[in-house]
N, C-alpha and C positions, 0 to 999 in steps of 0.2 A: 504494500500501499504506499503511495506516494503521500507524504505529508507535508504541508506548507511550513506549518510552524509548530516546532517541538519544544516543550518545555521540560527541564530537568528539575527535580527537587531532591535534596538530598533526604528529606523527610516527608512522608506523606502529611500534606497540609501546607507545605512551604510554596508550592506552586499556587495555591488557592489565596494565600495570602499575599503572594508577590506581584504576579501577573494575571491572575484568573479575568479581570475586567478586560484585558486585552483579547484573551482567548476567546472570550464570549465575542467580542465585537468582530474578530476576524472570522469567527463562525458564521456570524449573520451576513458576512459577505460572501459566503459559499466556500470559503478556504477549508481545508483539513487541518485538524487540529490534534495534538497528542501529548500525554504526559509520560515520563518516564521518573519513577522514584529510585533513587540509589538504594536506600535501606528501609527496613520495615519498621522505623521509629521504635523499635522493641525496648530502648531505654527510657522512652517516656514515663514520667512518674504515674500518669493515670492512664488506663487502660493498658492494653499488650499487643502483640504484633496481628493476632487475629481480629482484635476489635479496629485496629488500624486498617486493616484490609477492607473490612466490612464498610468503614466510614469512607475510604478512599474510592471504593465502588460507588457509594451513594454520591459522592462529590462528583464524580467523573459523569454521572447520570445528569446531574444538575448542570453542568457545563457541556453536556452533550459533546464530549470528546469523541473523537473516531477510534482512539486506542489509548490504553493506559496500561503499563507494565512495570514491574519491579526487578531490578537487578540484583536484590538480594546480598547487597554489600553489608559490611558489619557496622551497624549504628555505634558512631562514638570511635570506633578504632579502625575504620577502614584506611587503606593507605593510597597514595598517589603513585601507583605502581603499575607496571607493565600488564598484570593481569586485569586491574580495574580499568585501565585504558583501552584493553581491547575489548572488553564488554561494551564500554561506550561506543567505541569505534564500530562495532558490529550493529549496534542500534542505529548510528547514523547512517550506515550504508545499506540497512533495511528500509528505513524510512525517507531518506534522501531529502531532508527539510531545507528550505532555503534559509530559515531564520530559526535561531535556537536561543532560549533563554536558560539562564541559572542563577544559582543563589548570588548573592553579594560577596564581593571579594574580602570584605572584613565585616563581621557582626558578631552579636553577643554569643551565639553559639558557635564554638570553634569549628564544627563540621561545616557550616556554611562556608567559610573562606576556602577551606581545604578542597571542598568538592567544586567549588567555583574554578580553582586553577586546574583541577583534574578534567573538567568538561572541557575548558578552555584548550588544554594541550591535546586532550584526545580529538577534539575538532580539528585541530591542525593535522596531527598525525593521519586522520581519516582521509585526508586528500594525498597521501603518498602512496603510490600503487605497488611500491615494493612491500609495503606490509600487508601481508595476506592474513584474511579472516575468512571464516566459512559459516554459512547458515544453511542448515537442512543439508549439509554435506556438500554444498555448491559454494565455488569460490566467489567472493563478493567482488563488486567493482567500487575503485576509489570514489570517495564523495566528501566534499568539504562545503559546509553552509556558508552561505554568502555573509552572514553576521551572527555574531555571538554577543548578546546583551545581558547584563547582570541585573536582575531586578532588586529592588531596595526593600528590605523587610523590617528588622527591628531599629537598628541603630540608624540614625540619620546621616545619609550620604547625600550630597549635592548631586541630583540629577544632571546627566548629560542632555536628556530629553526627557519631555512627560508626554502622556498620551491620555486624551479626553476619554473617561470612561462612565460619563454621568449618567447614560442611559444604562449602563450594565452594573452598576453599583451594588442594587439589592440582589441581583442575582449572584454576584460574587459573595457577598455576605452570606447567602444562602448556602453557598458550596463550603464556606468555612465553617458554618453552623452544623453541616454534615458531620463533623468530628465532634460527636457529641460527649466522648470522653475527655476531650482536651479543652474545649472552650465552654464558657459559661451557658449554663442549659438549667433552667428553672426546675425541670423535670429530673435532673440527674446531679445532685447535690453531695453524692457521697465520694468518700477518697480524700486524699491530702488535697488542700488548695495549691495551685501553683501561679508562677507569674502569669501564665496566659488563661487561666481559668476564672478569673474575676470578670465582672461585666465591664469594668473599666479597661480591659485589654481590648475588647471589641470596639468600645468607644474611641481608642487611639487608632484603631484601624480606620475609623471613619475620619478622625482628625487628619491623620497623614494624607489621606486620599483629597480631603479638602485643601490642605495646605498646597499640594501638589497642583490642585485644580485652580486655587486662585492665581498660580504663578501665569496662567494662560488664559485666565477669564472665564472658565468654566467651574461647574459644581465640583466634580470629582476627577481626578487623573491619577495614574500610577507613574512612577518614575523610573528610569532606567539609565544604567551606565554602559558606554561603549568605549573601548579602547580603538576602534577603526573610526576615522572622521566620516561622520554623515553628510552628504552633499545632495545639491538640488540641480537639476539640468537647468532649471529657470524658477522665477519667482511664483510662477502660477500656483503652486502648490502652497503658498505662505499666504495667498489673499482670501480673505473670509469676510463674511458679512458683519458688520459692526453695528450695534444699537446706539 
């Protein structure tokens, strides 16, 4: 299956928090979207690998993604090594995305930055034909995405660009709330409370999106980082109606 936009998250729920709005918007335009989780999030204080799997499936249905899979790396202890790079290369050559998203290069959770570098390096190596990978016993062809973007999650990082998700914000939040064991849920208050399980955390998701939205004069937006310069053929795409 050819995918247009592929989002990597080191933990199930990272993509929902970081770039679900853009995925929803791209799906509305008829593009194919997919999510790849690197780990099962098995070290999370609340819930376990099985509940995360159920919740990730529910979130995928809300986002209407074309595919979602998990690479089963070790939560908290995965390494940026050849084995894990080859797992990502195989996925990239399988789906052949034009654009990929991944975690922030620096964040509160140390897995986020480590996974960002892992995905970035794998994306480059995926374009080298002398690196051989196989899927269903067939040799894959080399593929390199045109763009690798980092979504901004917990810590504030100044975005290189932001994308309007005003119409997609509530669907994004619904996908986040699909992780009932992780985030505030009035029907599920059992277990230890964590940094992300309070109602204030979800309020902060709205606040971040509102702050990014204000930067471009819209209600809500998601912010992204790019090491590659973003260019325009002309100024037509920058012109929009003003009130």
